C-alpha positions as CSV (number, residue, x, y, z in Angstrom):
1,M,-52.7,-61.0,32.0
2,S,-52.2,-57.9,34.1
3,D,-55.0,-55.3,35.0
4,A,-54.9,-52.0,33.6
5,R,-55.8,-49.5,36.1
6,L,-56.5,-45.9,35.1
7,L,-55.5,-43.2,38.0
8,Y,-57.0,-39.6,37.3
9,M,-55.0,-37.2,39.6
10,F,-56.4,-33.6,40.3
11,D,-55.7,-31.3,43.0
12,Q,-58.5,-32.3,45.5
13,G,-57.5,-36.4,45.1
14,L,-57.4,-39.2,43.1
15,A,-60.0,-41.3,41.1
16,A,-59.1,-44.9,40.1
17,Y,-60.6,-46.6,37.0
18,R,-60.3,-50.4,35.9
19,A,-60.3,-50.6,32.0
20,V,-62.4,-53.6,31.4
21,G,-62.6,-54.3,27.2
22,G,-63.5,-50.6,26.0
23,R,-65.2,-49.3,29.0
24,L,-63.8,-47.6,32.3
25,Q,-65.2,-49.1,35.5
26,A,-64.8,-46.9,38.4
27,E,-63.5,-48.2,41.4
28,A,-62.6,-45.7,44.1
29,E,-61.8,-41.9,44.9
30,F,-58.9,-41.1,47.4
31,A,-59.1,-37.4,49.2
32,N,-55.5,-35.4,49.2
33,D,-54.9,-35.8,52.8
34,A,-53.0,-37.9,55.0
35,E,-56.1,-40.7,55.3
36,G,-56.9,-40.6,51.5
37,Q,-53.3,-41.3,50.8
38,A,-53.1,-44.4,53.3
39,Q,-56.3,-45.7,51.6
40,F,-54.8,-45.3,48.3
41,A,-51.3,-47.3,49.2
42,A,-53.8,-50.1,50.6
43,Y,-55.5,-50.3,47.5
44,V,-52.5,-50.2,45.3
45,A,-50.9,-53.3,47.9
46,E,-54.1,-55.3,47.2
47,R,-53.7,-54.8,43.0
48,R,-49.9,-55.0,42.9
49,D,-50.2,-57.2,39.5
50,S,-51.8,-54.1,38.0
51,V,-50.5,-51.6,35.6
52,Y,-51.1,-48.2,36.4
53,S,-51.4,-45.0,34.0
54,V,-51.9,-41.6,35.6
55,L,-53.3,-39.0,34.4
56,A,-52.4,-35.5,36.0
57,D,-55.0,-32.1,35.8
58,L,-53.5,-30.2,38.2
59,S,-53.5,-26.5,38.3
60,E,-49.4,-25.9,39.2
61,E,-48.2,-27.1,35.8
62,A,-46.3,-25.5,33.2
63,Y,-46.8,-25.5,29.3
64,H,-44.6,-23.1,27.5
65,F,-44.2,-23.2,23.4
66,E,-41.1,-21.6,21.8
67,K,-39.1,-21.6,18.7
68,V,-35.4,-21.9,19.5
69,P,-32.5,-22.4,17.4
70,F,-31.7,-25.5,15.7
71,V,-28.6,-27.4,17.7
72,R,-27.5,-30.8,18.3
73,G,-25.9,-33.0,20.6
74,A,-24.5,-31.5,24.0
75,D,-25.4,-28.4,22.9
76,R,-28.9,-29.0,22.5
77,K,-28.8,-30.8,25.9
78,A,-27.7,-28.0,27.7
79,L,-30.2,-25.4,26.2
80,F,-33.3,-27.5,26.7
81,T,-31.8,-28.3,30.4
82,R,-32.2,-24.8,30.7
83,K,-35.3,-24.0,29.5
84,L,-36.8,-26.6,31.3
85,A,-35.5,-25.3,34.8
86,Q,-36.4,-21.8,33.4
87,F,-40.2,-22.8,32.9
88,V,-40.7,-25.5,35.0
89,Y,-38.4,-25.1,38.0
90,G,-36.1,-27.9,37.9
91,S,-39.2,-30.3,38.4
92,P,-38.1,-34.0,37.7
93,Y,-41.9,-34.4,36.0
94,S,-41.0,-32.5,33.0
95,V,-40.5,-33.2,29.2
96,V,-39.7,-31.5,26.1
97,I,-41.6,-32.0,22.9
98,S,-40.6,-31.1,19.4
99,H,-42.9,-29.8,16.8
100,G,-40.1,-30.0,14.0
101,R,-38.7,-27.3,12.2
102,E,-39.8,-23.9,10.8
103,K,-39.9,-24.0,6.9
104,T,-38.6,-20.2,6.2
105,G,-36.0,-18.2,7.7
106,R,-33.5,-19.6,10.2
107,R,-35.7,-22.7,10.4
108,D,-35.7,-22.9,14.1
109,E,-37.1,-25.4,15.8
110,R,-40.4,-25.3,17.8
111,V,-40.5,-26.7,21.2
112,V,-42.9,-27.1,23.8
113,F,-41.6,-27.1,27.3
114,T,-44.2,-28.6,29.9
115,G,-44.2,-30.3,33.0
116,L,-45.7,-30.8,36.7
117,A,-44.7,-27.7,39.0
118,R,-45.2,-28.6,42.5
119,P,-44.0,-32.6,42.9
120,G,-44.8,-32.3,46.8
121,Q,-48.4,-31.9,46.0
122,F,-48.8,-35.1,44.1
123,E,-45.7,-37.2,44.9
124,P,-47.0,-39.4,47.9
125,W,-49.6,-41.0,44.9
126,L,-46.4,-42.3,43.0
127,H,-44.7,-43.1,46.1
128,A,-47.2,-45.5,46.7
129,I,-47.0,-47.0,43.7
130,T,-43.7,-47.8,43.5
131,Q,-43.3,-48.5,47.2
132,H,-45.4,-51.8,46.6
133,E,-43.5,-52.4,43.0
134,A,-46.6,-52.1,41.2
135,A,-45.7,-51.2,37.4
136,L,-46.1,-47.5,36.6
137,A,-46.5,-47.3,32.9
138,A,-47.0,-43.5,32.2
139,L,-47.8,-40.3,33.5
140,H,-49.2,-37.9,31.2
141,S,-50.9,-34.5,32.0
142,L,-54.2,-33.6,30.5
143,P,-53.1,-31.2,27.8
144,M,-50.6,-33.8,26.4
145,V,-53.7,-35.9,25.8
146,S,-55.9,-33.2,24.7
147,T,-54.4,-33.3,21.2
148,A,-55.5,-36.9,20.7
149,L,-59.0,-35.7,21.2
150,L,-58.4,-33.2,18.1
151,Q,-57.8,-35.9,16.3
152,A,-60.2,-38.0,17.1
153,L,-62.9,-35.5,16.3
154,K,-60.9,-34.5,12.9
155,C,-60.3,-30.8,13.8
156,R,-58.6,-28.8,11.3
157,D,-59.3,-25.4,12.3
158,E,-56.2,-23.2,11.9
159,R,-56.6,-21.8,15.5
160,L,-58.6,-23.4,17.9
161,L,-59.7,-23.0,21.7
162,L,-60.7,-26.2,23.6
163,V,-63.0,-25.3,26.8
164,C,-64.2,-28.4,28.6
165,R,-65.3,-29.1,32.6
166,T,-63.2,-31.7,34.3
167,R,-63.3,-32.5,38.2
168,A,-60.5,-30.1,38.7
169,G,-62.3,-27.3,37.0
170,L,-62.4,-25.7,33.8
171,R,-59.8,-26.7,31.3
172,Q,-58.8,-24.3,28.2
173,C,-56.5,-25.6,25.5
174,Y,-55.5,-23.2,22.7
175,F,-54.1,-25.1,19.9
176,E,-52.4,-23.5,16.2
177,H,-52.5,-26.1,13.4
178,G,-52.9,-28.8,15.6
179,V,-50.3,-28.0,18.3
180,L,-50.8,-27.0,21.5
181,R,-49.5,-23.8,22.5
182,L,-51.3,-22.8,25.6
183,A,-52.9,-24.6,28.5
184,R,-54.7,-23.2,31.6
185,L,-56.8,-24.5,34.4
186,T,-59.4,-22.5,36.2
187,P,-59.7,-24.5,39.5
188,A,-63.3,-25.6,40.6
189,A,-63.0,-23.7,43.9
190,L,-63.3,-20.6,41.6
191,L,-65.9,-21.4,39.7
192,S,-68.4,-22.1,42.5
193,G,-71.5,-19.7,42.5
194,Q,-71.4,-19.0,38.7
195,A,-73.3,-20.4,36.1
196,E,-71.6,-23.2,34.1
197,T,-72.4,-21.9,30.8
198,G,-71.4,-18.5,31.6
199,A,-68.0,-19.6,33.6
200,A,-67.5,-21.1,29.8
201,L,-68.0,-18.4,28.0
202,Q,-65.9,-15.9,30.8
203,E,-62.9,-18.1,30.7
204,A,-62.7,-18.2,26.9
205,R,-63.1,-14.6,26.6
206,R,-60.3,-14.4,28.7
207,V,-57.8,-16.3,27.1
208,C,-59.1,-14.8,23.9
209,H,-57.7,-11.5,25.4
210,Y,-54.8,-12.7,26.7
211,L,-53.6,-14.3,23.4
212,A,-54.6,-11.1,21.2
213,G,-52.6,-9.1,24.1
214,Q,-49.6,-11.9,23.3
215,R,-49.8,-11.3,19.6
216,A,-50.5,-14.8,19.0
217,F,-52.9,-13.4,16.4
218,A,-54.4,-10.2,15.1
219,R,-57.4,-8.6,17.1
220,D,-59.7,-8.9,14.9
221,V,-59.4,-12.2,14.1
222,V,-62.5,-14.6,15.2
223,L,-61.0,-17.6,17.5
224,P,-63.1,-20.4,17.3
225,V,-63.8,-22.1,20.6
226,L,-64.7,-25.7,21.0
227,F,-67.1,-26.1,24.4
228,L,-67.0,-29.9,25.1
229,L,-70.0,-29.5,27.3
230,P,-73.1,-31.8,28.2
231,D,-76.0,-31.8,25.9
232,A,-78.2,-29.5,28.2
233,E,-75.7,-26.7,28.0
234,C,-74.8,-26.9,24.4
235,A,-78.0,-25.1,23.3
236,Q,-78.0,-22.6,25.9
237,L,-74.0,-21.8,25.0
238,A,-75.3,-21.6,20.9
239,N,-77.6,-18.7,22.2
240,A,-75.1,-16.7,24.6
241,G,-72.2,-17.2,22.4
242,L,-74.1,-15.0,19.5
243,D,-72.8,-11.7,21.3
244,E,-69.2,-12.6,21.4
245,P,-67.5,-10.6,18.5
246,E,-64.1,-11.9,19.7
247,L,-65.1,-15.7,19.5
248,R,-67.2,-17.8,17.7
249,A,-68.9,-20.9,20.0
250,L,-68.5,-24.7,18.7
251,P,-70.6,-26.2,21.3
252,L,-70.0,-30.2,21.1
253,A,-72.2,-32.5,23.5
254,L,-70.2,-34.7,25.4
255,G,-71.8,-37.7,24.7
256,E,-71.2,-37.1,21.1
257,A,-67.9,-36.6,21.5
258,A,-67.5,-39.8,23.7
259,A,-69.1,-42.0,20.6
260,R,-66.8,-40.3,18.1
261,C,-64.0,-41.5,20.4
262,G,-65.1,-45.0,20.7
263,L,-65.8,-44.3,24.6
264,Q,-68.9,-46.5,25.6
265,P,-71.0,-45.7,27.6
266,P,-70.9,-41.8,27.5
267,P,-69.8,-39.9,30.6
268,G,-72.9,-39.3,32.6
269,D,-71.6,-36.9,34.9
270,G,-71.3,-34.3,32.7
271,L,-67.3,-34.0,33.1
272,S,-64.7,-35.2,30.7
273,D,-62.4,-37.0,32.8
274,T,-63.2,-40.7,31.7
275,L,-63.3,-39.3,28.0
276,F,-59.3,-38.1,28.3
277,L,-58.4,-41.1,30.3
278,H,-60.0,-43.1,27.3
279,L,-57.8,-41.2,25.2
280,M,-54.5,-41.6,27.1
281,R,-55.3,-45.3,26.8
282,K,-56.2,-45.9,23.3
283,H,-53.8,-43.0,21.7
284,P,-51.2,-42.3,24.3
285,P,-48.8,-39.4,23.6
286,R,-45.4,-40.2,22.6
287,R,-43.5,-38.2,25.2
288,Q,-44.6,-38.7,28.9
289,L,-43.6,-37.1,32.4
290,A,-42.3,-40.1,34.1
291,G,-38.7,-40.8,34.3
292,P,-37.3,-44.7,33.7
293,A,-37.0,-44.7,37.8
294,L,-40.4,-44.5,38.3
295,R,-41.1,-47.0,35.3
296,R,-38.7,-49.4,36.3
297,F,-41.2,-51.9,37.7
298,D,-42.9,-51.3,34.7
299,A,-39.8,-52.3,32.5
300,L,-39.2,-55.3,34.7
301,R,-42.8,-56.2,33.9
302,R,-42.3,-56.1,30.1
303,L,-39.1,-57.9,30.3
304,R,-40.9,-60.9,32.2
305,R,-43.4,-60.9,29.7
306,S,-41.1,-61.0,26.6
307,I,-39.0,-64.0,27.9
308,P,-41.7,-66.4,26.9
309,L,-41.8,-64.8,23.5
310,A,-38.4,-64.6,23.2
311,A,-38.1,-68.2,24.2
312,A,-40.3,-69.2,21.7
313,V,-38.7,-67.4,19.1
314,A,-35.4,-69.0,19.8
315,C,-37.3,-72.4,19.8
316,A,-38.8,-71.7,16.8
317,G,-35.3,-70.7,15.5
318,A,-33.8,-73.6,17.2
319,V,-36.1,-75.9,14.9
320,A,-35.8,-74.0,11.5
321,A,-32.0,-74.2,12.1
322,A,-32.4,-78.3,12.9
323,G,-34.5,-78.4,9.8
324,L,-31.9,-76.5,7.6
325,L,-29.1,-79.0,9.5
326,L,-31.1,-81.9,8.6
327,W,-31.7,-80.9,4.8
328,Q,-27.8,-79.9,4.5
329,A,-26.8,-83.2,6.1
330,A,-29.5,-85.1,3.4
331,G,-27.5,-82.9,0.5
332,L,-24.2,-83.8,2.3
333,D,-25.3,-87.4,2.1
334,Q,-26.0,-87.5,-1.4
335,Q,-22.6,-85.9,-2.0
336,T,-21.1,-88.4,-0.1
337,H,-22.6,-91.2,-1.8
338,A,-21.6,-89.5,-5.6
339,L,-18.2,-89.2,-4.6
340,Q,-17.8,-92.5,-3.2
341,A,-19.3,-93.9,-6.6
342,E,-16.7,-91.5,-8.5
343,A,-13.9,-92.9,-6.5
344,A,-15.1,-96.6,-6.8
345,R,-15.2,-95.8,-10.7
346,V,-11.6,-93.8,-10.6
347,Q,-10.0,-97.2,-8.4
348,A,-11.4,-99.3,-11.2
349,D,-10.0,-96.9,-13.9
350,L,-6.6,-97.0,-12.4
351,A,-6.6,-100.9,-11.4
352,S,-7.7,-101.6,-15.6
353,L,-4.6,-99.3,-16.6
354,E,-2.0,-100.9,-13.9
355,R,-3.3,-104.4,-15.6
356,A,-2.5,-102.7,-19.2
357,L,1.2,-101.6,-18.2
358,P,3.8,-103.9,-19.0
359,A,5.6,-105.5,-15.9
360,P,8.4,-103.8,-14.2
361,P,11.8,-104.9,-14.6
362,F,12.4,-104.7,-10.7
363,A,10.4,-105.9,-8.0
364,S,8.3,-103.1,-6.2
365,D,10.3,-102.6,-2.8
366,T,13.6,-102.6,-4.8
367,M,12.6,-99.8,-6.7
368,A,10.9,-98.3,-3.5
369,R,14.6,-98.7,-2.0
370,A,15.8,-96.8,-5.0
371,V,13.5,-94.1,-5.0
372,A,14.1,-93.6,-1.4
373,G,18.2,-93.6,-2.0
374,L,17.5,-91.2,-4.7
375,E,15.6,-88.7,-2.4
376,T,18.4,-89.0,0.2
377,L,20.6,-87.8,-2.3
378,E,18.6,-85.1,-3.6
379,R,17.9,-83.8,0.2
380,G,21.7,-83.9,1.0
381,N,24.8,-83.0,-0.7
382,F,26.5,-86.4,-1.6
383,A,27.9,-86.0,-5.1
384,P,30.7,-88.0,-6.2
385,R,32.8,-85.2,-6.8
386,L,32.8,-84.5,-3.6
387,L,35.2,-87.0,-2.8
388,L,36.7,-87.7,-6.7
389,A,37.9,-83.7,-6.6
390,P,40.2,-84.6,-3.5
391,L,41.5,-87.9,-4.8
392,S,42.4,-86.3,-7.9
393,R,44.6,-83.7,-6.3
394,S,46.5,-86.4,-4.0
395,L,46.7,-88.8,-7.1
396,D,48.7,-85.6,-8.7
397,R,50.8,-85.3,-5.9
398,F,51.7,-89.2,-5.4
399,P,52.8,-90.2,-9.2
400,D,53.9,-93.3,-8.2
401,I,50.4,-94.5,-6.7
402,E,48.4,-96.2,-9.9
403,L,44.5,-95.8,-9.5
404,Q,43.1,-99.3,-10.3
405,S,39.2,-99.1,-9.3
406,L,37.0,-96.8,-7.7
407,E,33.5,-98.2,-5.7
408,W,31.0,-95.1,-4.7
409,A,28.1,-95.8,-2.2
410,L,25.9,-94.3,0.1
411,L,26.2,-95.4,3.6
412,P,22.9,-95.7,5.7
413,P,22.5,-93.4,8.9
414,R,23.7,-95.1,12.0
415,A,21.7,-95.0,15.2
416,A,23.5,-94.1,18.4
417,S,24.9,-96.8,20.6
418,A,26.8,-96.9,23.9
419,T,30.2,-96.8,22.0
420,L,29.2,-95.0,18.7
421,P,27.6,-91.7,18.4
422,A,24.3,-91.2,15.7
423,R,25.3,-90.5,12.2
424,G,23.6,-89.2,9.1
425,P,23.7,-91.0,5.6
426,Q,27.3,-90.7,4.3
427,A,28.9,-90.8,0.6
428,S,31.5,-93.5,0.6
429,L,34.3,-94.0,-2.2
430,T,36.8,-96.9,-2.0
431,V,39.7,-96.8,-4.1
432,H,41.8,-99.6,-5.1
433,A,45.2,-98.5,-6.4
434,D,48.9,-99.8,-6.7
435,L,52.2,-98.7,-5.6
436,A,55.0,-98.5,-8.0
437,A,57.0,-102.0,-8.7
438,S,60.3,-100.8,-7.0
439,A,58.4,-100.4,-3.9
440,A,57.9,-104.4,-3.5
441,D,61.7,-104.1,-2.3
442,D,61.0,-101.6,0.2
443,M,58.1,-102.6,2.6
444,R,58.9,-100.1,5.1
445,G,59.0,-97.0,2.0
446,G,55.8,-98.5,0.7
447,L,54.0,-98.7,4.1
448,D,55.1,-95.0,4.6
449,R,54.1,-93.8,1.1
450,V,50.4,-95.3,1.8
451,A,50.3,-93.3,5.0
452,A,51.2,-89.9,3.5
453,F,48.8,-90.6,0.9
454,A,46.2,-91.1,3.6
455,D,47.4,-88.0,5.5
456,D,47.2,-85.9,2.3
457,L,43.5,-87.0,1.8
458,R,42.9,-85.7,5.5
459,G,44.7,-82.6,5.0
460,Q,41.6,-81.9,2.3
461,G,38.8,-82.5,4.7
462,V,38.3,-85.8,3.6
463,E,37.6,-88.6,6.2
464,V,40.1,-91.7,5.2
465,A,40.3,-95.5,6.3
466,I,43.0,-97.7,5.2
467,L,41.4,-101.0,4.1
468,R,44.0,-103.2,2.9
469,Q,48.0,-102.3,3.3
470,P,49.9,-102.9,0.4
471,F,51.7,-105.3,2.3
472,D,50.4,-108.1,4.4
473,L,52.0,-107.5,8.2
474,D,49.6,-110.3,9.9
475,A,52.0,-111.7,12.6
476,G,50.4,-115.0,11.7
477,V,51.3,-115.1,8.1
478,A,54.3,-116.8,6.6
479,L,57.0,-114.3,5.5
480,R,58.0,-114.3,1.5
481,A,60.5,-113.3,-0.7
482,A,60.2,-110.2,-2.7
483,A,60.2,-112.4,-5.9
484,E,57.6,-114.2,-4.5
485,L,55.2,-111.0,-4.5
486,P,53.2,-109.2,-7.1
487,Q,54.9,-106.6,-9.0
488,A,53.1,-104.1,-8.0
489,P,52.2,-103.6,-4.2
490,R,48.0,-103.1,-4.0
491,F,46.2,-101.0,-1.3
492,A,42.7,-100.0,-0.7
493,V,41.5,-97.0,1.2
494,R,37.8,-95.8,1.9
495,L,37.1,-91.8,1.6
496,L,33.8,-90.7,3.3
497,A,32.0,-87.5,3.2
498,G,28.8,-85.9,4.5
499,G,26.9,-87.2,7.8
500,S,27.4,-85.8,11.1
């Protein structure tokens, strides 16, 4: 697991701490010059696997509270961009913190615009981290973290001014209903030569006068001031604060505050740096000043760390899915056996019914052919009337021809051959008819009469084939006299319809 390292960044340099359990272990301090920055770059290079969180306690920072009209979408983005450029001078290390809407009036939105105003002052420290591809998890300012201190101390005053001493100087943060409204840092260089207790009272008095001038509250309001100082100074401050009519001193020993926040051991140098670093680690603010570009290596670290977890989740899901499939397979196997048993029972009942039925009058193959022929008839247009109607009309036109018998049949389809094309099923009607008895004396006239009869049928779209002439014209057959011939010469023709 990666080590967590906390960096306290102030005007004069940078201090590095390592988080070990619930404690902070000081590792190094670097001056804000070329040599110190080079030493810090070497420090990061040796600890590239660590995760860094930066707490900025700088004098060049902006913190502005304002009520703005509540808008959404592109208008909201444009409004916040313009306000950030106005208050933070276009610094990329800026953020907008919303504290909800007013409950009355126009219900404006309460917004804090904050950021670090001079990037060139501290960017070398951040560049050293990203240059070595180390993970930068967060960048917060000390005023942003101070809200967590009030929550840990359970301060519920309507108004409260927090005054504490850090390496950077004397920090003052003003809150209204738990929302940070103003942040100010008096650099340590301006406090040299002054008594620590007197300097704290003097800076608190200045902030009180400024807020009254800005009409943050009425002039007759007594402002509670929480002084976070070492134990020795708390007693002196309590006595000195009695003569301040504008403010009410609330001294709190730094050791007691550290204990209530869970920091052990308490700071031994009388400074609040480690306390705010501890709060940043345990209760980080929801918003931060570092953009996605600065935190890209931390995002990659989180992604790499989540891959085994994702693989474990996927494996667990696969195992669960496999178990579900096995359970479903067992259920399907039971259903299969039940269906097989049901099918066997149905087959047995069917066989019993078949044995109980009387024997069919025809063989099964004969019935199959009959059914196949019936299906062919149903699919095609092979009704006998297609041939009987033309035959009836022709017989009406040839009264000397007498019908003797008819044979209707369905010819099966024929496959293509070298000499004949393919042909579908055809309806066939074989007609046996007699000529008039007088035709026996005129063989030529009889033959012509049969030919005319066939032509008449062809004229109605019927395919006609003469199967037998009324007279035997074979050269190998002996000629007979008319008296020896039947009284009525008989001929046969075949009519075909359908097929292709």
